[in-house]
N, C-alpha and C positions, 0 to 999 in steps of 0.2 A: 572449348570451354571459354566463356566470356568472363575474364577476371573482374570486370567492373561490377558484375552481378554477384560476386562471392562475398559473403559476410566474413571479414577477416577475423572476427572473433572465433570462427570455427577452427582456425589454425591454432589458436591458443588452446581451445578445447582438445584438439587432436594431440598437441604436444603434451598436455597434462594427462590425458587418457593413456597415452603410450608409456608414460613414466610410471603411472600408478597401476595400470591394468585393472582398474576397479572404478566403476562409475561413481559409487558413493564417495570414495576417497578423493577422486578427481573433483567432484562437486565441492567437497569441503575445502580443497586447496584453492579453488577459485571463488569461494564464498557464494555459491549459487545453490539452488535446490537440486535434489537428486532427479526429479522429473525434468528440470531444465537441462541437466547434463544428458539424461537419456534421450531427450529430444535432439540435443546437439549431436549425439552419436548417430541417431537416425539420419540426420541431415548430412553428416559426413559420409555415411554409407551410400547415400544417394549421390553425393557429389563425386565420390571416387569410384562408384559402382563396385564396391568391395565391402565385405563385412567388417573390416578394420580390426575388431576384436571378436574372438570366437570363444564361447564358453566350453570348457573342458573339465575333466575331473580335477585338474590342478588349478582351476579358476579361469579367468579371462586371459587368453593368449593372443598376441598380435599376429595378424596374417603376414604372409611374405611381402605383400604390397605395403602394408603398414610399416614393416621394418625398413623397407626401402625409403619410405617417406620420412621416417623419424629424424635422421641426421639433417636432411634438407630443411624440414620445417623448423628444427631447433636452430639451425644456422640463420634462417630468415628472421626468426623472432629475436635472436641475440643481436643481429645487425640493427634491427629496428629499435630495440631498447637502448642500445649504445648511442644511436643517432639522435634519439628523442630525449635522452637524459639531459636535464638542465646543466649547463656548464657554468657553475658559479664557484667562487673561491670559498675555501673552508676556513672559517674563523674559529680556530682551535680554542681560544680563550673564552669564547661565548658558547661553545657547543655543549649539548647535553646528550650527545650520541652514545649509544651502547655499542662497543666493539666486541664482536664475538669471535674468538680464536680457538680453533681446535689445536691443542698442543699435546704431544706425548709427555709423559712424566719427565723425561730427560729435558725436552725443550722447555717445559714450564719451569723446571727447577733452575735452569741456567739463564733463560731469557727473561722470564716474567718479572722477577724483582726489580731489575733495572728498567724494564719497559714501563712498569707501573709507576716508578719514580719519575720517569720522563713525562708520562701522561699527566700525572698530578701536578707537575711543574708547569707544563705548557697548556694543558687542557684540563683544569681542575674539576670541571663538572661532568667530564665524560666517565663512563663506566666500562670496566674491562671484565668480560665474561669468558672465563677459560673453560673449555669443554674438553673431555677426554676422547680418545679415538672410539670408545664404545658408545659415545653419545650421538655421533653423527655418521652420515654416509657421504660418499662422493656426490650423490645427488643434492644433498644439503649445501655442499660447497658450490656445486655447479649452478644451483638456483639462487645463490646469493644469500641464503638463510644464515650461513656462517661466513664471516668476512674472509677468513683465510685458515689454512691448515698448515701447521709447522711440524714436520716430522721427517723421518727417513723414508723415502719412497723408491720402490723399484719399478713399478709400472704406473703411468698416469694417463688419464684420458687426454687426447691431443688438444682438446678445446681449452684446457687449463693454461693460465699463465703461471710461470714459476721463477723463482730467484734462489740461487745458491746462497746460503747464509754463512756456512763455514765447513771446514773439514776437521774432524776430530780423531784422535788416536785413543788407544786403550791403556789402562794402568790397573794395577792390583792394589786393593785396599785391605789392610789387615790390622788387627789389634796391635797397639804399640809394643806390647810385651809378648806377642806371639813368637814362640821359639823358632818358627820357620824363617824369621828374618835373618838368623845367623847363617843359614845355608839355603838360600832361595834359588832353587834350580828347577828345571823341568821335572826331574824325578820327585823332588819334595812337593812341587806343585800338584803333581798327579796323585800323590799319596794323601794330600790334604782333602778336607771337605769344603764344598763350595756353595756359594749363593748364586743362583741364576736370576738375572733381572733383565727384563726387556718388555716393551709393549709398543708395537708399531702397527701401522695400517689402520683400517676402519673396521667397525663391527664388534660385537660382543666376543670377548675372549673365551677360550676353552682350556681345559686342563692340559698340562704338558706331559709328554712321555720322555723320560730321560734317554731312551734309545733312539728317538727320532731326531737325528743330528740336523737334518735340513730345517726343521722347525725351531731348533734351539738357537740358531743365529750365528753371528760372525765368530765369536770366541770358539764355539764348539766345532764349527766348520774348519777354522784354522788348525785346531788340534787334529781333526780327522785327516788332514793332509799328511800328518806324521803317523797316522794309524793309531792315534791315542784318543782317550776320552777322559773327562774329569768326573769325579765323584760328587754329584750334585745332591746336597742335603736339603736345600730349601729353594723353592721357586717363589718369586715375588714379581709384581709388575710395578713396584714403586722403588725408585732409587734411594729415597731417604730411609725406607725400611731396610733395604739391603745394606746401606752404610751403617745403620745402627746395629744391625745383626753382626756385622763384621767387628764393630767396636766392642760388643758384649761377649762374643764367642770366638773361639779359635777357628773362624771360618774365613775364606777368601772371597772377596767380591771383586770380580773383574769387570770393570765398567768404563764408560767414556771418561777421558781425563777431565773435561770441563765439569762434569758432575762431581767427580772426586775432589776437584780443587775447591769446591764450596767449603770443604772441611779441611783445607790445607793447614789452618792454624790450630786444629784440634789436637791437643797433646796425646789424646787417647788413640790416635790412629796413625798409621804409617803408610805412605804411598810408595809402591815398588814398581819397577819396570817389569812387564811380563817376561817370563823366561823363554818365550817363543814369539815369533813374529805374528802379529794380527793386523790384517789390512785396515787402513783407516776407513771411515765412512763419512758420508756427507749429509748435512742437514739442509732441507729446502723449505721454502714457504711457497704455497700455491694458492691461487684465487681464481674466481670466476671471471670470464670475459664480461659478464654483466656489470661488474664493479670496477673494471680496469680503468675507466675514465672518470670515475666518481672522485670528486675533489677530496672528500674526507678519507676515502680509501687510499688515495695516493699519499696523503699525509701520514696515514698509519703505516704504510709500507716504508716510507722514509724513516719513521721512528724505529721500526723494527730493524732496518738496515743499519741505522746509526748505533743502536745497542749492540748488534752483532759485531760491528766493527770494533767497538770498545772492548768487547769480550775476547776478541782475537788476540 
């Protein structure tokens, strides 16, 4: 194969087709017509002597050869984009850039207010667009459509860059006149009614099952080690909702300390140490290699790191 005779645009077409597995969606991603993308797929098939995508009852499915090519082509394109990206300084005070950050409710509640203040002070004309985990996918982050994601992650694609923001512990939040305060023990904790709150990862959430300990998360997994489980009365994905419910009802919200500390001065609430050990967790920010050397993105990462350090 003579590489000098290859249209390098075909590699972009291939990368997009293998991500979308749909000719129309791939065409829309590249802002070209559907017939142009179909022609590109035909040329790719001739180039690699392989169908690339095969139509099945489940839609278009990549061939084994295509799956072998995918990480190689993605790596080549990312290297090219990084190399050709203009290397210029970011003038924060003059910028009108929109920064898009996917943040869990916990991350948004703790980080966003101080981050917004810092952006308004140093880059007053920039805009901060905060998305939820249900709004985006790993592909959106990988492709640079979202500047970064801030959350708790267990498994990450190897291509992502990431930075540890902090480690946080758990505490219990109850109504200030909740009788449980007088005798807060594991026994009284288990007899009480609880608010479950969490939202991690990407994609649209689904209903929770109180019996599914593995999906319930850190608090319930910690209890399971003692052969115990709590009586969950309410499920919510919003930390502020959980805190307000704890304030109004005799319910316990067991949640990350930095989220609870937002209400540290609220006389209607009381923060208690959990009556059993709960392992701490880590908050990370991740971003695409495509943005790693972008001057405005480097500046944003520095601001997030500064805010995180202040909140430690």
